[in-house]
Steps between C-alpha positions, in 0.01 A plus 500: 500500500703203359790332678737646243389848589537423874856383448574808291384734784730318744788497247473875464539542876804268507653676199473826688692338790765377263537844339518670841766266626707539184477878553648454849163546686530195731249650743226394259575132576470576871154653426393187312621267777324730748176463303531122529519535879195722517278315257581133562139396418523658154635312198842572355350686205300734715788561738708610201219728379450662843878551552528657148212749549518586865813365670412662833158323522442318832134395494285492189133430437221584253279805513200317656713316747641822637145639525382201692785564747398858550771646284466692171735549212599866469393686186760495225689196623632268227419131543748217493426260209509129591348181355206322662418144409159426346371170652173327430325170543538247221310176486723194511481272203476128570417292195419191714265684742124465482314830433379529864526776756819343636667540160453876508820569702676825429862612550650843546673595177731794411375662180753781482595830659356853502667823585396671826617798693600501871607783721761521777393604847706814459259598223200482730364670806246418766493254788817356641566129441571354846609163358823646361800420726873521477749265653786754527784245495365260763523138398324361807252241388619503149827330599324204650260473201789506263673220678178294488455579132855385427444177693180442307705503181691195639804714550716443812640806682820500710733762651873522499783745563731317256328637191629851568549739321193357315172571670314212346547194284248275326570161349240246388232526763717639781562860612772604742485848658778678673456497878440821686347720228250779588134395442448721187831387348419137577152536343643656185766233469258210552273648237796521262585136557154362475464696169802298376329176606177598324646645184828316439465138603355360175583545133518877538827462689674361193358779287630788712833624614598540869487878456142478370395272779648730767331800345161334484520373856594851617209654312254251663644593846463868411136465397403291810687729746341806346160344528529459875651845553870417524746747360761311294751575229495315172780415260240416238580804291742273311208333324550673168869410492422138571237473224699708248200716416276204402152610607348151458752338734465790745131457506525124558736558789282771661190287464671211674603741781148635538333165514751359752467807722122474485508131614733589789289799603185287480661238729620750769180703490272198554742280685460228236685403183284555191556314174743690276306663207549368152717717274252622245453805282222679684406855562 
């Protein structure tokens, strides 16, 4: 499958989102953002495909993977189509190297994509998966990790009562939080503000409006909070009005949201700050 076909598959899923929002079905956006929270290790394209085909999916895997875990796909269940990368070894070319054993180095190369089918856990039956846990709104542990993650981004955190009624402010490497907030609210606010720092400090700030920046930061906070089990509202249903029905701009914005949320979740899950992923067109 060529890159053009991969992008087309993703575009179809985003177009469906645009059409749904234009028809007043804002819940579809919430489903897409929810998919970002559940499948943070999946690429943007595959998240869009999963959300389009089975928005209530929570844990997906291939037929053989489920079998190896003692679970089996029920007869008649329809698979979820996603794109799997085809990677192989390619010998490095070095015109100046002597034809010796040392010159036979290889590198992992992406040759393309192939369509595969995965199934959600709700489509299977068998052994329980003991590794699945829910946080149920408790930010203990995650709060401390988020603070460490923010500090690792060279962002200074302070508290103040003077910023009320604002809950948080971010400005060029500094974040101020309102004193006395509840832990969950503080976590959500800090996530919102670090999203601003990660998304809107460079050239992208001049290319977006304040309304767009606020909506993107709120969407990142929604995805991260959902991923750790926090219940939170989202004002992100205004996306389609912001982008005036432009599917390409909507996709670009959502992809930025997904990648930023994935970096934050990687940091608070591992307690370290991973390198931000490059913005590329991948499945």
